[in-house]
N, C-alpha and C positions, 0 to 999 in steps of 0.2 A: 456564151458569147459576151464579150465586152465591147460595147459600141459607143465610144466617146463622140463620134460624129459620123454616122453611117450615111453616106451619100455617094454620088458618082464623082469622086475626086481622082485626080492624077497627082499622086504624091511626089513624083520625081522631077518636078519643074525646077527644083534647086539642085538636082543631081544626087540627092540623098533620099532614099525611100523611108527609112526609119532610123532613129537613134535610140540607144539604150544607156541607162546609167543604173548602177546598183549601189546600195549603201546601207548603213546601219549595222547593228550587231544583234545576233539572236537574243531574244525573241522579237526584236524590233527592226527586222530587215525590210527593205523595200526595193522595188524596181520601177524605174521611170521609163515609159515608152513615149517617144516624141515623134510625131509626124511633122516635119518642117513645112513651111509654106506650101500649100497645094493649090491647084487650079481645078475648076470643074471641067469635066470632059466636054470638049466642043465649045468652050467659053474662055474668055480671058479674065473672068471674075476669079479673084484669088481669095483664099481663106488663110489667115495666119496660122502659126503653129498650134498644134493640139497635143496635150499631154494626158496620159493615163498613168496614175501612180498606184501601184498595187502593193499593199502592205502585207506583211506576214500574218497579221492579225485577221485578215480578210477585208479590211477597210479598202475601199476604192475611191480615188479622187480623180475627177476630170478637171483639167485646167485649159483655158483658152486665152490666147491673146485677143485683144479687141479686134473684132471683125469689121470689115468695111460695111457701109450701109447696104451695098449691093449684095454682099454675102448674107447679111442678116435678113434682108428682104426676100431672099430666095425661098426660105421657109420650107425646105424639103428634107432636112436631115432628121434622122432618128437618133435618140440618145437614150441609153439604158443598158441593162444586163439581162441575160437569159441563160438558164441552165440547159446544158446539152440534153437532147432527147425529149424535151418538153415543149409544149406550145406556149405556156404561160411564161411571162418574164416580168421584169420590173422596169417599165418604161418611165422615163423622166420627161422626155419631149418627143413629140411625133408630128412631123410636118408643120412646125410652127416657126415663126421668126423671132423666137426668144433667145 
């Protein structure tokens, strides 16, 4: 599981759920997954676009546009990765406003 911003978001507030882009040449290919501006379920608080860039080498990069203070202060998102079928993962942030 790849979780660039795991929270209760409604990603289709802009009419687009996810956008993708591929690039590079083997062995340096990559795919960009972008979630456009989202809103929290049951709230008007919005979070700007989130990107996960997956490189053929196994490198993973998460990118975020600057969040509003209301979104940062919410402090409920989980960020990290986890292998399927396991309990352990590699958390980066858990329920913090960082």
